[in-house]
N, C-alpha and C positions, 0 to 999 in steps of 0.2 A: 462248685467252679462260679464265680462273679457273672451276674446276664449279662450285666453289659462286653464282658468277652465274649457270651455267647449269642448275642444278637449280631457284634463286630463277623461273626462266623470264624472266630477262632481259639483253639483249645487253651489254656493258661499255661505257660510251658514254666519249668517246677526250675528253683536254684539250681540243681546241677546241668539243667540242658545249658546254660551259659555261664562262659566263662573272662571276664573282663580285661583288656590286654590294654598294653600301655597304651597312652596318646588318643586312648579315647572307643579303643577297639575294640569288640566281641568276637567272640566264636561259639557255636552254635551246637554242644558234644551232639546230640542228634543228627545231626544233619550232615556234618563235618564241613561245616562253613562256615568262611572268618570274614566278618565285615569290618567298615573303616568306622562308623559312627554309627548314632544312637536313631538318625532317619532311616539310615539301612537295616539297621535290626528289627525296627518295625515292618519293616518292609518285606523282609523274610519271613517275621516271624506269622503274618499274613498269610504270604504267597502257600500255594496248593501244595510244595513238599515238604514244609513242615506240618500243614496240617495233616497231609495224608499221615506221617511217619506218627504223628502224635496220637492219629485215630488205630495208628496198627497194633504201636505202643500198648494202647490201651486194652487191643481185644486179645493180644498175647496174656497181658498179664491177666484179664477177668482169665483166661484159660488156665491160665497156673493154679487158682485160687480156687479150681472148681476138676479139679487133675487129680489122679494119682498115679503112682510109678509101683508097675506090678511086677514081678519077677518069679521063680519056680517052675513054670508050669513047663507043660514038657515040650524040648525042641522038635519045634514042625507045628505048633497047633495054631490052626488057622485065629484073625480077627474078630470071625464071626462068633467062637467060642467062647472067647474072654466077653464080649458083651452078648450074649446070651445070659452069662452066669451074673456079671453085673447090675443086668437089666430086673432082675429079681429087688435091686434096694430102690431103683426110678431110673427115669430115661438114660440113654447113657447117646450123647452125641455124636462121636468117633475114637475111634481104636488106630493108634498108630502104631505098629510095632517097629522095634530093629530090625534094620534092613540088612547088616550087618551079619548078623552071627543069631539072629531070633529066640534070643532071651529076654527079653522084656519090651514093654508094652506101656506104653502110655495110654491111660482112658480116660476123656475127658467126658465130664459129666453132665445132667441138666443143670443144676445148681447148687449152691452150698450145703442147703440143708438133703442133698441124694449123698453128698460127700460124706455129710456128719457120720449118717448111717452108714456108710462104707465102713468108716475107718474105727468106729464103735463094735464093731463086729472083731471079735479076741482071735478067731482063726477063718479062714479063709481057705479051702482046697477046691481042685479042679484035676478030675482025670486020676485021682487016686492021691496028686500030690499034693501037698502043703504050697499054697501060694504064701511070696512076702506082700504085702502091700501097702504102703507108705504115702504120706503128700508127694507131689511133685517137689523136686527142689526147684528156687525159686534164681532164676540167674538174671543179671543184666543183660534189659534187649540191647543186641546189635542188630544195625537193616543192613545188607551187603548189597546193594542192588545185582540185578540179574545185569551180566555183562553183556552186552547190545550186540551181535552178529557182527563181524566186521570191524568193531571197534577198535581191536587190537591189532598189533602187526598181523598180516597174513603169518602164517602156518611155513615156515620154512621149507623151500625146495630142494626137496633128496634127490642128487644124481642119478639117480636112476628113473625119480620123475621126470625131471627135466630132460634124462635123453630118450625116455615114451613119446615126453610131445614135443619133443626138435623132428626125433625121424620119421613122425607122425606128419610132418610138413611135404608141398610139394618139389619143391629145392632152397639151395643157401638162401636167397631173397628172403621167402616167408618164414624159413627158421630165425633170421634175423628179426624179423618182426615180429613176431613169436617173443622172441627175446625179451626185449619191452612190453608185451602183454601182460606177460609170466610175473618180470621183476618192479615193474610201477609199483604206486600205491594203487590202493583198491579204493573204493567211494568212502567205509566207512573209516581207513586210516588218512584220508583227506579230511571227511568232517571233526574226527579227533583233532590233528593241528590245527586246523582253524578252532575249531571250539577253543584250544591249549591258547593259541596265542588271543583271542576276546579275552580269556579271562585274564590272561596276563597284564594285557593293558587297558581292566577296569584296574586293576590292585594298584599296580603303577601310577596312575594316574591320579592316585588317592592322595598318593605319596610326593607327587613329582610331578606335580599340575604342569600341564602342554606338553609332558613328555609323550613320546611314542613307540612300541612295538613293532619293528621292524624287521620278518623273515626272511634269509637268504640262504644262501649254499642249497642241496641237493634238494632241500624239502623245497624250492619252488622256483630252482633254475633250467628245469625242463628234463634232469637227471634224475630225477628222483627215485629211489631203490627202497622198498621195503624193509621196516626195519632204521634205517637211517636217522643220524641223529638228527634233533630240529635246534637249526644255528638263530639265532636271536641278535638285536642289535637294537640297543634300548636307546634312542635319539632325546638330547636332554639342553638343545641349544634353550629352547623355548621356554624352557623349565630355569636356565642360568638368566635368561633374559627377564624372568617375572620373578628370581631372588631379588634380582638389581636393582629392577624396580621398587622394590616392596622395600626394601634398606632405603631407599631415596627419597619415598613416599612417605609425610609425615601424618599421623593422624589411624585410626583404626580402617582396613581392609576394607571393601565394597560386600554388600550384604553375598555376592554372588560369588566370590574368591577367598580362598581361603587366607590365614592368617600364620604368615612364616615366621612369625616374632613369637608366635604362642610356643609354651614348653611343649605341647601337644604338638606341635609340627614336626615331623621328620628332618625339616629344612634349615631349624633352626640349633641344629647340631652340626652343621659344614657350610660352609660357603663353597658353593661348585665349584667356581672359579677360577677359585685359587687352591680347589683339593686336589692331590695326587688322584693316578687312579687306582690305584691299589683301595684307597680310604671310600673312595664312592662304590669300588667292587665290594668293599668290606659293607658300606650301608647297604646294594642292593639285595647280598645274598641273605644280610636279617631279614630285608620286608621278604623276600623266598621262606627263608624258616618259619617264621611268626604267622605273613599275614597270606601264604596261595596255599590252598587249602590243596590234597594228595599229592604234595609235592616235599622230597625227601634227598636226603645224602645231598647239602647240599654245599658244595666246598670252592673258594676262595684258586685262583692259579692266578700268580700274580707275575711269575717269573715267564711267562710265555710270550711267543711272538707276539703275539696281542694279546693281553691278561685278558681271564674270562672266567663268569664264575657258571661253575658246572653244576648239573642240578637231577634227579632223576623225580618221573612221574609215578607213584606208586601204581595207580591202578593196573595202566597199560604197559610199567613198564621202561618206556620210551626216555633217551637219554636226551641231553639235550644242554647247551651253554647259551649265557649271553654276555656280550660286550658290549663297552661303550667308545671306543677308537676304532672303530673297523667302516667307515664309510666307501673305504676302497670297495669290499665287498662286496656292497649293494649294488655297485657300478659295473662291478664283475658279473653277479648274477644277471644282472639285465643282457647284459652284452652276450651271456650265454645264452639265454631266454631267444636275443634275438636271433641268435644262429640256428636254434631251432624253427624258428619261422623261416627261414631263408631257404631252407632247403628241408624236408622231410627224411635225408638219409642219413644227417646226422645223429639223431639221435639211436637207430639200431648199432649203426659203429662204434659208437659212445661204448653201447651198450654191451656189446660182445664184447672191445678192445677189454674192456675194465673187469669182464668175469674169465676172461683168457688170462690174464696177468694175474688175477685171482688167485688161478686155477695153478699157475706156475709158480706159486709163494714169491711173484715179482713185487707184486702189489696187497694192500689191506692194512694192516695193518693198526687196527681198532686202537690200540692204547698212546697215540701219536709219537713222533720223534719216529727213531730207528731210521735204515739205510735203504727202506720199500720206498718205491714209486707213490704216492697219493692219488685220489681217484680224480684232484683238480691239475694233477700236472698230465695222467692220462687224457685228460678230457680235452685239452690244452695243444698233445700232442696231435690228436686227432683232427682236430681244427687247421692246424699248423697243416698236415697233409694233404685236405681237404683244400685249402690258399695252393697250392702248391702243383694241384693237376692243371692238365692244358685240355679243354680253359678251363680254369680253377672254379670249385664249388660256391667256395665263400670268400668274400672280397677280404682285403688284409686291412687291418687296424687303420693302417694311415687312409686308404680309401674310404673307409667308412666315414672318416674325420672329413676328411673335401666333402664328401656328399651332406652331413649332418647341415642343418640352418641356424642361425644366431640365436634363436631361442633356446637350439639344441645344447652350445657348445657346454661344457661342466667341465670344470677344476677343483679337482677333489686334491689336497694337501699335497697341490703346487703340480699336479698332472695330471695333464689335460685328458680328461674321463670322455670325447663327444664322440657322439654317433647317433643317428638317428631313430626316434623313439618307435618308428612305424615302419616296418618289414616290407610290408606293400611300395614304399619308396622306391626300391632299391629292385635292379632288371634283375629276370631271373639267371639262372646258372646256364649256361650253351652246353654245360657239361651231361651228356645223357649214359655214363658208362652205370649197371648196377652194383649194389651193393656186392656182390662176388666177387667179380674186381677188382673194385675200389679194395676189401679187404685183402685182397690176395696180394694186391701191390701195397699195403701199406705195410706187409710185412717183407716186402721182396727191398721195399727204401731202407727201414731201417733197420735190417738185417745186416746191411753193408755201410752205416752211415758214420761218419768220424765228429762222435757226440762229444770226446773232451776235446776236441781241433775248434770246434766251433762254437757259435750261440745260434742258438735257433730262435728268430725271434719272429712273432705274430705281426708285429708292428709291420715290418716291411716284408712280410709272408717270404722271409729266406734266410738259410742261415748267415751268419756275419761272419767271418774269420774272426781270431781273437786275439792277433797284433794290433787289428783296427779300433775294437771294444774296450782293449786295454788306454787305450790313449785319449780315449772318450771321458770325459767327465763322469757321468754314468759307470762306463765299467770300472773306475776306481772305489767303486764303492758294492759292486759286484762279488758276489759270493762264487765266484769258478771251481768246477773240480769234474769229474768222472764224466758228468752230465750236465749242462745247460742249457735250459727251457726258461727265456728271459718270458716275467707275468707280460702281458698283452698295455697292460696301462701303468704299473711299477713299476719301471724301468731298469730300476739298480735290486729287485727282484730274483732270485733263481728259484724256483718255484723248486725243482727237482737240485738243490742243493744238497742235501739230506743222503743223496742218495751217494754210495759208495764204489770203486772200482769194482770190487767182485758181482754188484746187482746190475751196472751196468753192461759190464761183463755179460752176463748172463739174459741179460733186456736180449742184447745181441745174438747171443749164443739160439735162444727161441725165437727170435723175430728167422732167423734161416731156417730152424727147424719147422715151424709154421708154414713158413714161404715152396719148402721144398714139398712138404704137405699139400697145400694150396694149390700145387701145378699139378695134383693127381686125378682120376677119375676117381675115387673114393671121398673127395670134396664136392667136385664139381654134380656128382650125381646121386642120382638116388638107390637106394640098394635093392633089387628087385627082387634077393632073398633074404631079406629084414637085416641083413648086416648092419650097424652101427655107420654114420655115415656123414659127410659136410661137419658142420658146429662141434658134433656130438666127438667126435675122433681126435679133434683139436683142439676142445678143452679135458683130457685125460691127461692130468700132471705130468710129467716127466721122459713119459715113454715121445712124443717125440723127439724131446731136447737129445733122446740117447742115441737117435738114429743122424743127427748132424755128422757129415762125413767131415775128414777133418780137411781143413783150406790145402788145395794144393798152390797158394800161393799167398806168404803175409804181407801185405804190404801199407806203411804207415807211411803218409803225406805229411810234409816240417813245412808249415804255414811261416816263415821267418820274417820280421820284418826288417829293413835295412835301416832302421832305425839303432841297431844294435852295436852297427858298424863304426867304425873309425868315421867322420866327420868324410874326411877327404877320400876316403875310398866311395860314400855315398855320391859327393858328387861324382869323380868320374869313371863313376859305374857303366851310366852306360853310354858312355864317350867310348871306352875302349876293351874291347874285351879281356886283353888280359888281366883288368881289373874286375870282370867277372868271374874269372875262372880262378882265382885269386881268392874272393870270396867266397865261392865253392869251398876251396882247400880250406878256409877258416871254418865253415861248416865242418866239413868231416873230420877237422880236426878235434870239434867240440862232441861230434857223435862217438867218437873216437873214446876221448876223454871220459865220458858219462856212462860206457859200456865198459872198460876197463878201471878205470880209479875210483869212480863213484859204486857200481854193481862189481867190482870185481870179477869179470869174466878173464881170460884168456885172449888176447886180439892179437891178431897177425895180419900185415896186410897183404891181399893174395896179389894172385901174377897178374898185369895188368894185359890189356890189351882186345882185342875183340873175342866173342864169344868163340868167333870157328878158331881163331888162333889156338885158343883154350885148348879145345876140344879135337887139337890139330894134334897134341900134344901126348905121346906116350904117357899111360898110368905112371907105369914109373919114374919116368922124367918130370911131374909134376912133383911125385914127390921129394923128388931131388933139387928144384927148383925150391920148392918149400923149406927144403930144407936152408939151401942160403939165402935165401931171403929172414931166415932168423940169424943168421950169423953176419949176416950187412947188414947198412944200415938204416933206421927208419926215416921211409919216407912220408910225406903229407898225412896227416890224418892217424899216421900210426903210433902205438905207442909201446914200450918195452913190455913182453909176455913177462908174466907172476912169475919166472921160473927164472930170468934171466934177474930180473930184482929178485930175488931171492939169495942166487947168488953172488949179486955183488953186495950185498947186505954189510960183508965187513972190509967193505972198502969205503972210502972217505966218499961224503956224498959230491957228487958235482954239479952242476947247471947242467939243466937236461938241454939238447939244441934244440934249437927254434925247427918246428912241424912247418913251418908256412913260406917255407921259401921254394919249393920245388913243386913247380905245377904239373900236375898229373895229366897223363895220355889219353887225350878224350877228354868229355862231362862228366866220366862215372869214375865209382872206386870201388873195392871189396874185402871185404874183411874175413878172414875165417876165425871163427870164433869158440870159444868152451865154455859151455856155465860149470861150475864145481859145487854152489852152495844152493838154496833154493831163499835166495834172498827177496824175492817177492811175497813173500808170506810171515804175516804177522810185522810189518814194519810198521804200523802205528802204535802199537804195542812199544818196540823196542825205544820208536821213535818219542815216543811219550816219557819213559822210565830215563834217557839220555837228556829230555831238556830239565827235567826238576821241578819243583816250583817254582824258582828262578830262573831262568834262561838268562845265558847272557847273549850280547846282540850275534857271536858267532854259532848259536845254538838256535838260531829262528827256525821257526817253521819254517820249514820245505828250502833251505839252505843247502849249496853243495855238499860244502863241510860237513854237516849231521848231517845228510845220506849215508857219503861215506860211512860213516862212523856208524849207522843203522846198517848197512852193509857189511862191515865186519863184526859186530856184536852179534847178528846171524851166525854169522862165517864162526866165531868162535862156541858159540852155542850147539850147532853141528859137528863140533871137534875141531876145530883148531884148525887144524894143519890143514892142508890139499888133499884127498880121497885122491885110491891110484887110479879109478878114472872118473871123470865130469861126466854129469848126471845127463849131459847131452852135448853135442856139435852142434853147430849152424852156420852159416857165411849171408852177409849183410851186403849188399850192391846199393851204394847211394848213386841218381843218376839225378842229372838236373832237368826237370823237368821244359814242356816247349815256351808254358807261359811263366817261366821263373822271374823274370826282373821286369814284369810286368803290373803297375799301379802300384810300387814302391815295395813288393813284396816278394821273397824270392820261396820258391817252389819245390822241393825236392823232394823225388820221392824214396823209398827205403825199401829197397824189395829181400824182405829174409825168406831163407829157403835151408831148412831143418833135414838133418839126415833121414833120408824116408823111413828107417824104421823105429826111427825116434820122432815125428811128426807128432803123433800123440803128447808127449812128455814138454814137447815144446810148446805145445799151443796155449797153456798157462800163461807161461813165463810171454809170450807172445802179448798177452791178453793184458797183463799186468805193464808190459811195455807200451800197449799204444795212451794208455793216459799219462806214467810217468818219462816217455823221453822226449816230447815233442816240449813237454815244458822248462825241465833241466836243461835241453840243447843253448835255446834259449836266454835264460839264464846264466850258461858257463857265458854264452858270445857276449851277452852283453855289460858282462860283468870285464872280462876280456875289452871290449870297446873303454 
């Protein structure tokens, strides 16, 4: 060993310890540390960690050189007997027995001279058995640091353990508070994430001068859950400016600045200002793979809505991703933090709703995509619910913008993201509801919510009718569907756009079940007999949903903008009642068209008049009247039955008579319908098959012609012809609501009534109609106009 190295207090590294990397970097194989340049390497070699591992390796190597491997002794032989036996050759320092099977031992001797005496003996025996003694095998030194307590993610909480913890609480409010304590980060996990962020910052600063690593999402927004991903944003604006100035400035760079023109500089490979996002992400992935210790499974995902680089931290198992164009996520994160600071009830409600949704298989989806709700959407739904309380628990986003100061005005990617930085500037809420009541009301409200017919807006703190949204510039960019939840700042983004009709309807049914349970004493009071109560019963998957009673009344509200009607009708609508009735007629004709021509239901206009008058008709007479109605001419909104169509198939086709010339008696209309095929199942798959790789204009997604073909194809798959009996019968009554012609919107209520013994079978079809019928009717009216 060099005297100079000893005086400096550092061991001389071997050639096998160091590995040269491209662009002047080094890797210390002993410590598993990567450094960017020679000065950083010198600092590392002088550091305590490297010195300690060098010393530990020297000790281990010395132990190997004076130790022997011993086997062949009787099983269960104590270490003291082996020590006594080898003491005859010299001093024994230590004896390490095989812990698992007890069939071998490592005997550490005082020095090499004692070792040579032991090996010089040709035969060893103990307890009458021959011993096999040989030099200890030399292995490469590998240091595995002891795992610090709390450094890894918290042990997964089992349902049994969670139930035990919650049942010990005094009331539901205490249970919800305990939920936060059980699921949030431990102190060790917070420190681990902070250290990783610091490590990433140091590495990326070496390669991208002026860059910054900024965490966002669940790790820092106040809704952290143990084991959640680490989302990072790599800010490169200062790096781009540095690179631009370095190119324009002649001469060598200053001593304290890296040279972006150097062949060793990573910035010499790419122009950040003109590079595409995938190109920059590939560069980021290269840095992660080669220069960040403990990171593996690095993968670029360029086709995501926000392209990212995914990675995994080997020691802790923590997964994460890095994005370079997601500044809006930073503002969303700060907005969620602000909400948690405004009111302490926000966090418990969000934690409980998220866990409930996961247990009911409504949310989760760890691999991305899919039709389930994500945690961000559930969080926004809770915040919207708190905005709509009376008085509100949280202010609307629009109100927060009004309260922000001039220096707090922020615009990101063209969106106004202004809100106060300090929650103490806001007045505390006057709402004093407890957590137990708030959770019960959350389920009650969203159990009967028109998700496909409106847009949930945190900006305004109220649902926005789709007709008015679609006419706006933002609405034309929104991807609407069965569940419409607007991002608070990026107004053209529906954060629940991935949710399909099945999940949206299951969400409502589960909310209905939860609402019913929350009205019971089992939810509100602690059991004195040790039974499960409160949140524990709520979290059990599937049990509450199975108890949902079949709804006594099925209602769909149709908010139809008058813009789809002819211009002359639109102008005179508020001047003459006749025009209002004629408008109602057109809508009824559209409803009948969708049910019969698009969904292939049998549809027959029922007897007109008041409900009292219909009830006064004997049951037999009602059948006669319906028979007469079949033979008679069709009136407003009525289509020919499928039986008539089949009977007339041999005759030449003729133009159908106009169905909007007769004014209905009163402002309601009823049809008796029957469904023959399960046209609501598998529509997406059949629609994709019919469109083919290059759909023509008539087969555009969502066109009524295509939807009719989908229904026909499903009918053919089920056997083609009409079965002997329909799946179920139902009636539907269209009524004009009191606010029908207010604010340029027509509001019509459709009340469905299945046959009493067929209500359960009808429910699935009705849930499909909730999302399909309003859009299809409005599309039909727009085409007719």
